[in-house]
C-alpha positions in Angstrom: 1.9 -5.6 16.1 -0.4 -3.1 14.5 -3.6 -4.3 13.0 -3.7 -1.3 10.7 -0.6 -2.0 8.7 -2.0 -4.1 5.8 -3.8 -1.4 3.8 -0.7 0.9 3.8 1.5 -2.0 2.7 -0.8 -3.0 -0.1 -1.3 0.5 -1.5 2.4 1.4 -1.3 3.6 -1.9 -2.9 0.8 -1.6 -5.5 1.9 1.9 -6.3 5.5 0.9 -6.7 4.4 -1.9 -9.1 2.4 0.7 -11.2 5.5 3.0 -11.3 7.6 0.2 -12.9 4.9 -0.8 -15.4 4.1 2.8 -16.4 7.7 3.6 -17.0 8.3 0.6 -19.2 5.0 1.0 -21.1 5.9 4.6 -21.9 9.5 3.6 -22.9 8.2 1.0 -25.3 5.8 3.2 -27.1 8.4 3.3 -29.9 10.9 0.9 -31.2 14.6 1.1 -30.2 15.6 3.2 -33.2 12.4 5.4 -32.9 11.6 4.5 -36.5 8.2 2.9 -35.8 5.8 2.2 -33.0 6.8 -0.3 -30.4 4.9 -3.2 -28.9 2.7 -1.1 -26.6 0.6 1.8 -27.7 -0.7 4.7 -25.5 -4.1 3.1 -25.5 -2.6 -0.1 -24.3 -0.8 1.7 -21.5 -4.0 3.5 -20.4 -5.9 0.2 -20.5 -3.4 -1.6 -18.3 -3.4 1.3 -15.8 -7.2 1.4 -15.7 -7.5 -2.4 -15.3 -5.0 -2.7 -12.5 -6.1 0.5 -10.6 -9.8 -0.4 -11.0 -9.2 -3.9 -9.5 -6.9 -2.5 -6.8 -9.3 0.2 -5.6 -12.6 -1.7 -6.0 -15.0 -1.0 -3.2 -15.5 -4.6 -1.9 -11.8 -5.3 -2.0 -10.9 -2.2 -0.1 -13.6 -2.7 2.5 -12.2 -6.1 3.2 -8.6 -4.8 3.3 -9.4 -1.9 5.7 -10.7 -4.3 8.4 -8.4 -4.5 11.4 -6.2 -7.6 10.8 -2.7 -8.8 11.1 -0.2 -8.1 8.4 0.1 -11.0 5.8 3.2 -12.9 5.0 5.4 -12.0 2.0 4.1 -15.1 0.3 0.4 -14.1 0.6 1.1 -10.5 -0.4 3.0 -11.7 -3.4 0.1 -13.9 -4.5 -2.4 -11.0 -4.1 -0.2 -8.6 -6.0 0.3 -11.2 -8.8 -3.4 -11.6 -9.3 -3.7 -7.8 -9.2 -1.1 -7.5 -12.1 -3.0 -10.2 -14.0 -6.2 -8.2 -13.8 -4.8 -6.5 -17.0 -3.8 -8.0 -20.3 -0.3 -8.7 -19.0 1.0 -12.0 -17.7 4.1 -12.6 -15.5 5.6 -16.0 -14.7 6.7 -16.9 -11.2 10.3 -16.0 -11.6 9.5 -12.6 -13.0 7.0 -11.8 -10.3 9.5 -12.8 -7.6 12.0 -10.3 -8.9 9.3 -7.6 -9.3 8.1 -8.1 -5.8 11.7 -7.8 -4.4 12.1 -4.4 -6.1 8.8 -3.2 -4.8 9.6 -4.2 -1.3 13.0 -2.7 -1.3 11.7 0.6 -2.6 9.0 0.8 0.1 11.5 -0.3 2.7 13.8 2.6 1.8 10.9 5.0 2.1 10.0 3.7 5.5 13.6 4.1 6.7 13.8 7.7 5.5 10.3 8.6 6.9 10.8 11.6 9.2 8.0 10.8 11.6 5.8 7.7 12.0 2.8 9.7 11.1 4.5 10.7 7.8 3.9 7.2 6.6 0.5 8.5 5.6 2.2 11.2 3.4 4.2 8.4 1.6 0.9 6.6 1.0 -0.8 9.8 -0.2 2.0 10.4 -2.6 1.4 6.9 -4.1 -2.3 7.6 -4.3 -1.8 11.0 -5.9 0.4 9.5 -8.6 -1.9 6.6 -9.2 -4.8 9.1 -9.6 -2.8 10.7 -12.3 -2.3 7.4 -14.2 -6.1 7.1 -14.6 -7.1 10.8 -14.9 -8.7 10.1 -18.2 -11.2 7.6 -16.7 -13.5 9.4 -14.3 -15.0 6.1 -12.9 -11.7 4.8 -11.8 -10.7 8.2 -10.4 -13.8 8.1 -8.3 -12.7 4.7 -7.0 -9.3 6.1 -6.0 -10.9 9.2 -4.3 -13.3 7.1 -2.3 -10.5 4.9 -1.1 -8.4 7.9 -0.2 -11.3 9.3 1.9 -11.6 6.0 3.7 -7.9 6.0 4.4 -8.1 9.6 5.8 -11.1 8.6 7.9 -9.5 5.5 9.4 -6.0 6.9 10.0 -6.4 10.6 10.8 -7.7 9.8 14.3 -5.0 7.4 15.3 -2.7 8.5 18.2 1.0 8.9 17.7 1.7 5.7 19.6 -0.3 3.7 17.1 1.7 5.2 14.2 4.9 4.2 16.1 3.6 0.7 16.4 2.7 0.7 12.7 6.2 1.7 11.8 7.7 -0.9 14.0 5.4 -3.6 12.4 6.7 -2.5 9.0 10.4 -2.7 10.1 9.8 -6.2 11.4 8.1 -7.1 8.1 11.2 -5.8 6.1 14.0 -6.9 8.4 15.0 -10.0 6.4 14.8 -8.4 3.0 18.3 -7.3 1.9 18.1 -7.5 -1.9 20.6 -5.3 -3.7 19.1 -2.8 -6.2 21.6 -1.3 -8.7 19.8 2.1 -8.6 20.4 2.3 -4.8 23.9 1.0 -5.2 24.8 3.6 -7.8 23.4 6.4 -5.6 25.4 5.0 -2.7 22.3 4.7 -0.5 22.7 0.9 -0.2 25.8 -1.0 0.9 27.0 -4.1 -1.1 25.5 -6.3 1.6 22.0 -5.0 0.8 21.6 -2.8 3.9 20.8 0.9 3.5 23.2 3.6 4.4 21.3 6.4 6.1 22.7 10.0 6.0 23.2 11.9 9.3 22.1 15.2 7.8 19.2 17.1 6.3 16.0 18.7 7.8 14.7 17.4 11.1 11.1 16.2 11.4 8.4 18.7 11.9 8.0 19.9 15.5 11.6 18.9 16.4 14.4 21.2 17.3 17.8 21.0 15.5 20.1 18.9 17.8 23.3 20.3 19.2 22.0 22.4 22.2 21.6 21.4 25.9 19.5 23.8 28.0 19.4 23.6 31.8 16.4 24.8 33.9 15.9 25.4 37.5 13.0 24.3 39.6 10.9 27.3 38.5 11.3 26.4 34.9 13.8 29.3 34.2 16.7 28.6 31.8 19.9 29.0 33.7 22.6 27.7 31.3 23.2 26.5 27.7 25.9 24.3 26.2 26.5 22.9 22.8 27.7 19.5 21.6 28.8 18.1 18.2 26.0 16.2 16.5 28.1 14.3 14.0 25.8 15.5 11.2 24.6 18.6 9.3 21.0 19.2 10.4 18.7 22.0 9.3 15.5 23.5 10.6 12.3 21.4 9.9 10.4 22.0 6.7 6.7 22.8 6.9 4.3 19.9 7.5 2.7 18.2 4.6 -1.0 18.2 3.8 -2.9 15.2 5.1 -6.1 16.1 3.2 -7.5 14.6 -0.1 -5.5 17.1 -2.2 -2.6 19.3 -1.3 1.2 19.6 -1.1 2.6 16.6 0.7 6.0 18.4 1.1 8.1 15.2 1.3 8.8 13.4 -1.9 9.0 9.9 -0.5 6.6 7.7 -2.2 6.9 9.3 -5.6 8.4 7.4 -8.5 12.2 7.0 -8.6 12.2 5.6 -12.1 13.0 7.6 -15.2 13.2 6.7 -18.9 16.9 7.7 -19.1 18.4 4.8 -17.2 16.2 1.7 -17.9 19.1 -0.6 -17.2 19.8 0.8 -13.8 16.9 -0.9 -11.9 17.7 -4.5 -11.3 18.1 -6.6 -8.3 20.5 -9.3 -7.1 20.3 -11.8 -4.2 24.1 -11.9 -3.8 25.2 -11.1 -0.3 28.4 -9.3 -1.3 30.0 -7.8 -4.4 33.5 -6.8 -5.4 34.4 -3.2 -5.1 35.5 -2.8 -8.7 33.1 -2.1 -11.5 33.9 -5.2 -13.6 30.8 -7.2 -14.5 30.2 -10.6 -12.9 29.8 -13.0 -15.8 28.5 -15.7 -13.4 25.6 -13.6 -12.1 23.0 -15.3 -14.2 20.2 -14.3 -11.8 20.9 -10.6 -12.1 17.6 -9.0 -12.9 17.1 -6.3 -15.4 13.6 -5.2 -14.5 13.5 -2.2 -16.7 15.2 -3.6 -19.8 13.4 -4.8 -22.9 10.8 -7.1 -21.3 7.8 -7.4 -23.4 6.7 -10.0 -26.0 3.3 -10.8 -27.4 1.2 -13.9 -26.8 -2.4 -14.9 -26.0 -3.4 -13.8 -22.6 -5.0 -16.2 -20.2 -8.7 -15.9 -19.5 -9.3 -13.4 -22.3 -11.5 -13.7 -25.4 -9.8 -15.5 -28.4 -10.1 -12.4 -30.5 -8.2 -10.3 -28.0 -4.4 -10.2 -28.0 -2.6 -10.2 -24.6 1.0 -9.5 -23.6 3.4 -11.5 -21.5 5.9 -9.5 -19.4 9.3 -11.0 -19.1 11.3 -9.3 -16.3 14.6 -10.6 -17.5 16.8 -9.4 -20.4 16.2 -12.6 -22.4 14.0 -15.7 -22.3 17.1 -17.8 -21.6 17.8 -15.9 -18.4 14.1 -16.3 -17.4 14.3 -20.0 -17.9 17.6 -20.2 -16.0 16.1 -18.2 -13.1 13.1 -20.6 -12.9 15.4 -23.6 -13.0 17.6 -22.1 -10.4 14.7 -21.3 -8.1 13.6 -24.9 -8.3 17.1 -26.1 -7.5 17.3 -23.7 -4.6 14.1 -25.0 -3.2 15.4 -28.6 -3.4 18.3 -27.6 -1.2 16.0 -26.7 1.6 13.9 -29.8 1.8 13.0 -31.0 5.3 15.0 -34.1 6.2 13.6 -36.3 9.0 16.3 -37.8 11.1 15.5 -40.4 13.7 18.4 -40.2 16.2 16.5 -41.9 19.0 16.5 -45.7 19.3 14.3 -45.7 22.3 10.8 -46.7 21.3 9.1 -44.7 24.1 10.9 -41.5 23.1 10.0 -42.1 19.4 6.3 -42.4 20.4 6.4 -39.2 22.4 8.0 -37.3 19.5 5.4 -38.7 17.1 2.6 -37.5 19.5 4.1 -34.0 19.7 4.4 -33.9 15.9 0.8 -35.0 15.6 -0.3 -32.1 17.8 1.5 -29.7 15.5 -0.3 -31.2 12.5 -3.7 -30.9 14.2 -2.9 -27.3 15.1 -2.4 -26.5 11.5 -6.0 -27.6 10.7 -7.6 -25.2 13.2 -9.6 -22.3 11.7 -7.6 -19.9 13.8 -4.4 -20.8 12.0 -3.7 -17.6 10.1 -0.7 -19.0 8.2 -3.0 -21.1 6.0 -6.3 -19.2 5.9 -5.2 -15.6 6.2 -5.7 -13.8 2.9 -8.1 -16.4 1.4 -10.9 -13.9 1.4 -8.9 -11.3 -0.4 -7.6 -13.9 -2.9 -11.1 -15.0 -3.6 -12.2 -11.5 -4.2 -9.3 -10.9 -6.6 -10.5 -14.0 -8.6 -13.9 -12.3 -8.9 -12.5 -9.0 -10.3 
């Protein structure tokens, strides 16, 4: 597995989170009937963006993130991103953050699937960074933080060979392989099947530096072409587009990594953990856990760890508080279904002693410093607490 995957995962997932928050904050600048100002003002939106981006691209945090290391688990990444979101005046409960994380992961997974070349993963990351830079363009200090991180990314990744990028892409696909959450925006555009798997199109431009398939050329020993034959490709391919810019500023050419959310269809972006759906369009009244990530999701309350004179906001990623409470209760019930049950099927005392000794070795192994499952990410989490 690649030891250079973590920075790209963090920046791209963080970018997707900022896309969602920015879209909703802009949509809620006015009330539903446009008669008065909404819960969030433009100054609130800018402050949220500045706080989160400033914490996300802080120098010490990024220096730690860019060190060669194994990719973290979903649980650790979710914890880091939760603390990143809480660097602002917003607060999310566990159920809401779980749903938000699922949408972020599925968006980035789709981008990785459509990535023309492994190296173009950098262009996806640069599209996220370019858009984030636009969010904080009114705050030069934060813009400088983003630019500095961008330069470090270019310095670290521009010299990697093609094989390392292929390994990086493979690491990402392994990381995503068990995530099949249905997103209504993808389902509506028919890029995702009802089982949560993406449907990739066999058409479009081929990657840069690649010929359009459909032609077989035969050469002799001297390298001279002696014959040609064509074969059906099963798709409609076109010539490659020009290569995107890998510098600090420029035209990235590909649009992967740019926001897919608009203010026109706020109800379209929700997720569901159901493994299958009916083919008709009738709503499922029993789908209580259906997430409406971009619906009306904000209410005011005192933010944690803020001065008493300052008002904070709680983000509710469900349509109503009742759905949020139900999701939290359902999550707890689901966890109870997967409790570990110890079954002693051996009556032989010697066999039982042997099993206990083996189990003890596993327990001792968990306490070793090299155990990344328990200690990995602690440094980053500690740094997030200091931000």
